[in-house]
C-alpha positions in Angstrom: -0.1 0.1 0.1 1.0 3.6 -0.5 1.7 6.0 2.3 1.9 9.7 2.3 4.7 11.1 4.5 4.4 14.7 5.2 7.4 16.6 7.1 6.9 20.1 8.3 10.0 22.1 8.7 11.5 24.1 11.8 11.5 27.6 11.1 15.0 28.8 9.5 16.2 25.3 8.8 17.4 25.9 5.3 21.1 25.3 6.4 20.1 22.0 8.1 18.2 20.9 5.1 21.1 21.6 2.7 23.5 19.6 4.9 21.2 16.6 5.2 20.0 16.6 1.7 22.4 14.2 0.1 21.5 11.4 2.6 17.8 12.2 2.4 17.9 12.0 -1.5 19.9 8.8 -1.3 17.2 7.1 0.6 14.5 8.3 -1.8 16.8 7.1 -4.7 16.7 3.7 -3.1 13.0 3.7 -3.1 12.8 4.8 -6.5 15.1 1.8 -7.6 13.0 -0.7 -5.9 10.0 0.8 -7.7 8.3 1.9 -4.4 8.4 5.7 -4.9 5.5 7.5 -6.5 6.5 10.9 -6.0 8.6 13.3 -3.5 9.3 17.0 -3.3 9.5 20.0 -0.9 7.0 22.7 -0.2 8.5 26.0 -1.2 8.2 28.6 1.6 7.1 31.1 -0.9 5.2 31.0 -4.2 8.3 30.1 -6.4 9.9 27.3 -8.1 13.2 28.2 -6.5 12.4 29.9 -3.1 16.2 30.9 -2.5 16.9 32.1 1.0 13.1 31.8 1.9 13.8 27.9 1.8 11.1 25.4 2.3 8.2 24.6 4.7 8.2 20.9 4.5 8.1 18.0 2.1 5.7 15.3 0.8 6.7 11.8 0.0 4.4 9.1 -1.5 5.8 5.6 -1.4 4.9 2.0 -1.0 5.5 0.2 2.2 4.3 -3.3 3.6 2.5 -1.6 6.5 1.8 1.7 8.4 4.4 0.6 10.9 7.0 0.0 8.2 6.4 3.5 6.7 6.4 5.2 10.0 9.9 3.5 10.9 11.2 4.6 7.5 10.0 8.1 8.2 11.4 8.3 11.7 15.0 7.3 10.3 15.0 10.1 7.7 18.1 12.4 7.6 15.8 15.3 7.8 14.5 14.2 11.1 18.0 13.6 12.6 19.3 16.8 11.1 16.9 19.2 12.8 14.9 19.9 9.5 11.5 18.5 10.3 9.7 19.5 13.4 6.7 17.2 12.6 6.2 14.2 10.6 3.0 12.4 9.6 2.4 9.2 7.9 -1.0 8.2 6.5 -2.4 5.6 4.2 -2.7 6.8 0.6 -4.7 5.4 -2.1 -3.6 6.4 -5.6 -6.8 7.3 -7.9 -5.4 9.4 -10.7 -3.5 9.3 -13.0 
């Protein structure tokens, strides 16, 4: 089943995000290689493709896991959690309808 993982950033965490990004992207790439990643990306803090110094307000990941517990464990181990980027993470079941 798919799960939506939403991370909400701490204020002013852009430097932490930049530092933890390579490890974060490596984990996402592993999900992609396994055919389990539906989509992933950040929420710009302002209405711009590249928010620059405004940074990001969080991220959304939709990926396939064997259970809600497995999805939560994966999310809890994210480098953005350990690196002080995310102040809150939620994981919810997600049903792909379109496209």
